[in-house]
C-alpha positions in Angstrom: -0.1 0.3 0.1 1.5 3.4 -1.1 1.6 6.5 1.3 -0.5 9.1 0.5 0.7 12.8 1.9 -1.4 15.5 1.8 -1.2 19.6 1.9 -4.1 21.9 2.1 -6.5 23.9 4.6 -8.1 22.3 7.8 -11.3 24.4 9.1 -14.5 24.0 11.4 -17.8 24.2 8.8 -20.7 26.3 10.6 -23.7 25.5 8.0 -27.2 27.0 8.4 -29.8 24.4 6.8 -32.9 26.0 5.2 -34.7 23.7 7.6 -33.7 26.4 10.1 -30.7 23.3 11.6 -27.6 25.0 12.0 -24.7 22.4 12.3 -20.8 22.7 13.8 -18.7 19.8 12.5 -14.9 19.3 11.2 -14.0 20.9 7.5 -11.2 22.3 5.3 -10.8 20.6 1.7 -7.1 18.9 2.9 -8.8 17.6 6.1 -11.9 16.2 4.7 -9.5 14.4 1.8 -7.4 12.7 4.6 -10.3 11.7 6.1 -12.1 10.2 3.6 -8.5 8.3 2.1 -8.3 6.6 5.9 -12.0 5.6 6.1 -11.7 3.8 2.5 -8.9 1.8 3.0 -5.9 3.6 3.0 -3.5 2.7 5.7 -0.6 5.6 5.8 -2.5 9.0 5.8 -0.5 12.3 6.4 -1.7 15.5 6.7 0.4 18.8 6.5 -1.7 21.8 7.5 -2.0 24.9 10.0 -4.4 25.4 13.1 -4.2 26.9 16.0 -4.3 26.0 19.6 -7.7 27.5 20.2 -10.7 25.7 20.7 -11.2 25.0 17.1 -8.0 23.6 16.6 -8.3 21.6 19.4 -12.0 20.5 17.7 -10.1 18.8 14.9 -7.5 17.4 16.7 -9.8 15.3 18.4 -11.7 14.8 15.6 -8.3 13.7 13.5 -7.5 11.0 16.7 -11.6 9.8 16.4 -10.5 8.7 13.1 -7.2 7.1 13.1 -4.9 9.9 12.0 -2.3 9.6 14.2 -0.6 12.6 15.9 2.6 12.0 14.5 1.1 12.4 10.8 0.1 15.5 11.3 2.3 18.6 10.2 0.5 21.4 12.4 0.9 24.9 13.8 0.5 25.2 17.3 1.3 28.8 18.6 -1.5 31.4 16.7 1.0 34.0 15.3 -1.9 36.3 14.8 -4.3 34.0 12.9 -7.2 31.8 14.3 -8.2 28.1 13.1 -10.3 28.6 9.8 -13.8 29.1 10.4 -16.2 28.8 7.2 -19.9 29.7 7.1 -22.2 28.0 4.9 -25.4 28.3 3.8 -27.7 26.0 2.1 -30.1 26.2 -0.6 -33.0 23.6 -0.8 -31.1 21.4 -2.9 -28.3 20.8 -0.7 -25.9 23.6 -3.1 -23.6 25.0 -0.3 -22.5 28.4 -0.5 -19.5 29.4 1.4 -18.1 32.3 3.2 -14.7 31.8 4.2 -12.9 33.7 7.2 -9.4 34.2 7.7 -7.4 30.9 7.5 -4.2 30.4 9.7 -3.3 28.1 6.5 -2.7 30.9 4.2 0.6 31.9 6.5 3.0 28.8 6.5 6.3 30.1 7.7 9.5 28.6 6.0 10.3 26.4 8.8 7.1 24.3 8.1 7.9 24.6 4.2 10.8 22.9 4.7 9.6 20.4 7.4 7.0 20.0 4.7 9.2 18.8 2.1 11.3 16.0 4.2 7.8 14.7 5.4 6.8 13.4 1.4 7.9 9.9 0.7 8.8 8.6 -2.7 7.0 6.9 -4.6 3.6 7.4 -2.9 0.2 9.2 -3.6 0.3 13.5 -3.1 -2.5 15.8 -3.3 -3.3 19.4 -2.7 -5.6 22.1 -3.5 -5.3 25.6 -3.7 -7.3 26.5 -0.6 -4.1 27.1 1.4 -0.9 29.0 0.4 -0.9 28.4 -3.3 3.1 28.9 -3.8 3.3 26.2 -0.9 0.8 23.8 -3.0 3.0 24.2 -6.3 6.6 24.0 -4.4 5.9 20.6 -2.7 3.9 19.2 -5.7 6.9 20.0 -8.0 9.2 18.1 -5.1 6.4 15.4 -4.6 6.6 14.5 -8.7 10.5 15.0 -7.8 10.0 11.8 -5.4 8.1 9.5 -7.8 5.1 10.0 -6.6 1.5 10.3 -8.5 0.5 14.2 -8.1 -3.0 15.0 -7.5 -4.5 18.7 -7.6 -8.0 19.7 -6.9 -8.1 22.9 -8.4 -10.2 24.7 -6.1 -10.5 27.6 -5.5 -10.0 28.4 -9.1 -6.6 30.2 -9.5 -4.1 31.7 -11.7 -0.8 29.3 -11.4 2.1 29.3 -14.0 1.6 27.1 -16.6 4.7 25.2 -16.3 3.1 23.9 -12.9 0.7 22.1 -14.3 3.5 19.9 -16.3 4.1 18.3 -12.5 0.5 17.4 -12.2 -1.0 13.4 -12.9 -4.6 14.1 -12.0 -6.7 17.2 -11.6 -10.1 17.3 -10.2 -12.3 20.4 -11.1 -15.5 21.2 -10.9 -17.6 22.3 -13.7 -17.1 25.4 -12.7 -13.9 25.4 -12.5 -13.4 23.2 -15.8 -15.0 26.0 -17.2 -12.4 28.6 -15.6 -9.0 26.6 -16.5 -11.0 25.9 -20.2 -8.4 23.1 -20.6 -6.1 21.4 -18.2 -2.8 20.6 -20.0 -2.4 17.3 -17.4 -2.6 13.7 -18.6 -6.1 12.5 -17.0 -8.7 15.0 -16.0 -11.7 13.8 -14.0 -14.4 16.9 -14.0 -16.9 16.3 -10.9 -20.4 16.6 -12.2 -22.7 16.5 -9.5 -25.6 14.5 -9.5 -24.4 13.8 -13.3 -21.1 11.8 -11.9 -18.1 12.6 -13.4 -16.3 12.8 -16.8 -12.7 11.4 -17.3 -11.2 13.1 -20.6 -14.5 13.4 -21.7 -16.0 10.3 -20.8 -18.5 10.0 -18.6 -19.0 7.8 -15.9 -23.0 8.2 -15.0 -24.0 9.5 -11.7 -25.5 7.1 -8.9 -29.4 8.3 -8.0 -29.3 9.4 -4.1 -31.9 11.6 -2.3 -29.5 14.7 -1.7 -29.2 16.3 1.6 -25.6 18.1 1.5 -23.7 18.3 -1.1 -20.9 20.3 1.2 -17.6 17.4 0.9 -18.6 15.4 -1.9 -15.6 16.2 -3.8 -13.4 15.8 -1.1 -15.0 12.6 -0.5 -14.7 11.6 -4.0 -10.9 12.5 -4.2 -10.0 10.9 -0.8 -11.6 7.3 -2.1 -9.6 7.9 -5.4 -6.4 8.3 -4.0 -7.0 5.7 -1.6 -7.8 2.9 -3.8 -5.0 3.9 -6.3 -2.6 3.6 -3.4 -3.8 0.1 -3.1 -3.1 -0.6 -6.5 -6.4 -0.5 -8.1 -6.9 -0.1 -11.6 -7.4 3.7 -12.5 -10.9 2.9 -14.0 -11.9 1.0 -11.1 -10.9 3.7 -8.7 -12.9 6.0 -10.7 -16.3 4.3 -10.2 -15.6 3.5 -6.6 -14.6 7.3 -5.6 -18.2 7.8 -7.7 -19.5 6.1 -5.2 -18.4 7.3 -2.0 -19.1 11.1 -3.6 -22.5 10.3 -4.2 -23.4 9.0 -0.7 -21.9 11.7 1.2 -24.4 13.5 -0.3 -27.0 11.8 1.5 -26.1 13.4 5.1 -25.2 16.3 6.5 -22.3 17.6 7.0 -18.8 17.5 5.7 -16.2 15.0 6.8 -18.9 13.5 9.2 -21.4 12.7 6.4 -18.6 10.0 4.6 -20.4 6.8 4.2 -18.8 3.7 5.9 -16.3 1.9 4.2 -18.9 -1.3 4.1 -21.3 1.2 2.7 -19.1 2.4 -0.3 -18.1 -1.2 -0.8 -21.7 -2.5 -0.9 -22.8 0.5 -3.4 -19.7 -0.3 -5.7 -20.2 -4.3 -5.8 -23.8 -3.6 -6.7 -23.7 -1.8 -9.3 -20.4 -2.3 -10.6 -19.9 -5.9 -10.2 -22.6 -7.2 -10.1 -24.7 -4.7 -12.5 -27.7 -3.9 -9.9 -29.4 -0.7 -10.6 -30.1 1.4 -7.2 -33.5 2.4 -6.9 -33.9 6.4 -5.6 -35.0 6.0 -2.4 -34.1 7.1 1.2 -33.7 3.5 2.4 -30.8 2.8 -0.8 -28.4 5.1 1.1 -29.4 3.7 4.7 -26.6 3.9 7.4 -26.5 0.5 7.8 -24.6 -1.7 5.2 -26.7 -4.5 3.5 -29.8 -2.3 4.2 -29.5 -0.9 0.3 -33.0 -0.8 -1.7 -32.1 -2.5 -5.0 -33.8 -3.6 -8.1 -32.8 -6.0 -11.1 -32.3 -5.2 -14.6 -35.4 -6.9 -16.6 -32.4 -9.2 -18.5 -31.8 -10.1 -15.2 -35.6 -10.5 -14.0 -36.7 -12.5 -16.6 -38.2 -10.2 -18.6 -38.4 -11.4 -22.4 -35.8 -10.1 -24.7 -36.7 -8.1 -28.0 -37.2 -10.4 -31.0 -34.7 -11.0 -33.4 -34.3 -11.2 -37.2 -33.4 -14.3 -38.8 -33.0 -18.2 -37.7 -33.6 -19.1 -33.9 -30.5 -20.1 -31.9 -29.9 -24.0 -30.9 -31.1 -22.9 -27.7 -34.4 -22.2 -28.5 -37.4 -23.3 -27.5 -38.0 -27.2 -28.8 -41.2 -27.7 -30.9 -42.3 -31.0 -33.1 -43.3 -30.6 -36.7 -45.8 -33.4 -37.5 -46.5 -33.4 -41.3 -49.9 -32.3 -42.2 -52.5 -35.0 -43.6 -52.7 -35.9 -47.3 -55.5 -33.2 -48.9 -58.4 -33.7 -49.8 -59.2 -32.5 -54.3 -61.7 -30.8 -54.9 -64.0 -27.6 -55.0 -64.9 -26.7 -51.6 -68.2 -24.5 -51.5 -67.6 -20.4 -51.4 -69.0 -20.4 -48.6 -66.0 -22.4 -46.7 -63.6 -19.7 -47.2 -64.9 -17.2 -43.9 -63.9 -20.2 -41.6 -60.8 -21.4 -43.2 -59.6 -18.1 -43.0 -60.6 -18.3 -39.3 -58.7 -21.9 -38.5 -55.8 -20.4 -40.3 -55.3 -17.6 -38.1 -56.2 -20.2 -34.6 -53.0 -22.3 -35.8 -50.7 -19.2 -36.2 -52.0 -18.1 -32.7 -51.3 -21.6 -31.0 -48.0 -21.7 -32.8 -47.2 -18.4 -31.8 -47.4 -19.6 -27.6 -45.8 -22.8 -28.3 -43.0 -21.1 -29.4 -42.9 -17.7 -27.3 -39.6 -15.3 -28.5 -38.6 -17.0 -31.4 -38.8 -15.7 -34.9 -40.7 -18.6 -36.0 -44.1 -17.5 -34.0 -43.4 -14.4 -36.4 -43.0 -15.8 -39.4 -46.1 -18.3 -39.1 -48.1 -15.7 -38.3 -47.6 -12.8 -40.6 -47.6 -15.7 -43.2 -50.6 -17.6 -42.6 -52.8 -14.1 -42.2 -51.1 -13.0 -44.9 -51.7 -16.2 -47.1 -55.5 -16.0 -45.6 -56.1 -12.7 -46.8 -55.6 -13.3 -50.3 -58.3 -15.7 -51.1 -60.8 -13.2 -51.5 -59.3 -12.2 -54.6 -58.5 -15.8 -55.7 -60.7 -16.6 -58.7 -60.3 -20.4 -58.3 -61.7 -21.6 -55.2 -59.9 -25.1 -55.3 -57.0 -23.1 -55.6 -58.2 -21.1 -52.4 -58.5 -24.0 -50.3 -55.0 -25.5 -50.8 -53.4 -21.8 -50.3 -54.6 -22.0 -46.6 -54.2 -25.3 -46.1 -50.4 -25.5 -47.2 -49.3 -22.2 -46.2 -48.5 -22.5 -42.0 -47.3 -26.2 -42.6 -44.7 -25.2 -45.6 -43.4 -22.2 -43.8 -42.9 -24.3 -40.4 -40.9 -26.7 -42.6 -38.7 -24.1 -44.3 -37.7 -22.4 -40.9 -37.1 -26.0 -38.7 -33.7 -27.2 -39.3 -33.0 -30.6 -37.9 -30.0 -29.6 -36.0 -31.8 -26.5 -34.2 -35.1 -27.4 -33.6 -37.3 -30.4 -33.7 -41.1 -30.3 -34.6 -44.1 -28.0 -34.5 -47.6 -29.4 -34.0 -50.2 -28.0 -36.4 -53.7 -29.2 -36.9 -54.8 -29.5 -40.0 -58.3 -27.3 -40.5 -61.6 -28.6 -40.6 -62.9 -28.2 -44.0 -66.1 -29.3 -46.2 -66.4 -32.6 -47.6 -64.8 -32.8 -51.0 -65.4 -34.9 -54.0 -63.2 -36.2 -56.0 -61.9 -34.8 -59.6 -64.4 -32.4 -61.2 -68.4 -32.2 -60.7 -70.1 -32.9 -64.4 -71.9 -30.6 -66.0 -75.8 -31.6 -66.8 -76.4 -32.0 -70.1 -79.0 -29.8 -72.2 -81.9 -31.1 -73.6 -80.6 -30.3 -77.2 -77.7 -32.4 -76.9 -79.6 -35.3 -75.0 -81.7 -35.7 -78.4 -78.2 -35.4 -80.3 -76.5 -38.1 -78.6 -72.5 -38.9 -80.0 -71.0 -38.5 -83.2 -71.7 -36.4 -86.1 -75.6 -36.1 -87.1 -76.5 -38.0 -90.3 -77.3 -36.0 -93.3 -81.2 -36.4 -95.1 -81.2 -38.7 -98.1 
């Protein structure tokens, strides 16, 4: 497991919700990302940040300890130096979108002693993360050093700021949100992951869809994404899978109030990732899908897994098509039926086609038999020779079934012979006229 080193801001958030609730919670992008990385499996997380020894600073230290971030892994400033621990005022709209008002931030005033200490603390061949919420020049300096030491450098370019163009040559992954992506237009880095809120993320313009959840508070969702991404990259996951996992972490973080305190447990994110990207299940948009306890999510299965019929395919059925039986039709009786037999024969042909269709279910055979039988029967009214009508209607379903069926693919289909009016063999004789009866056979003799 690779080590993760994060430089940036830590703060205490005071959030006012539209329902009148006011909440105090740990915040700051670097602090949030460090907690997310720890939560989702990273074993060695180091945080470079500045706080003071005021009550808010102690509040943050106690929170880090509770979350498993050792004191030795936090490079921090205890002396106030005239600046307080950062406090951020957040107002949320009805849809959970935050509006920030940031106060004075001690993190913006690192001295050279701390800069040198942080430079020495950067590990080799690990993951380095920074943002622009603290001192930008320090962010640039540490990122360049991290790249020299063989680290994968991830930059969360928030809030948007002007930085030297050459800086981006040291960055491997940038994670702007939509507003920041528009500000930078096109970042000259190998991989850009644009976070799109409820619409998911775009990796170099390749879209990873969002996960439907009931959003309460989007504060810290981007930090949950970055921390989870770093944790999985540190565990040597494939990049594509790490992005999908981070997508799950970011989505679930929006279902609760607060920033770091809203992060779902590893078990919850593991379950969501496994259900969507491994098992192929679809999350139902309901609050029960994001309950606090793992294993309590609500799921619906894709139609193909649930046994729903698939769209019909054209052409011959596959070898695993339903087995059907073909029985040769009885010998046909010759002769002319009465014209009144046409309508019953049409009905018989349609019934035969319906039986065949229900027997062979989803295969194309049913569709072909139905279409041909009805088409042939409908042509009967236009045929002058009534005998030909009878023969056409009788033969159509059987002929089509025999043409379609193949021994190695399907067996035989049973089709009943339509009932018909009794027929006399041969052509009926015409009655002789009285005059012809008198004449008899042969030519008449001449009178003498």
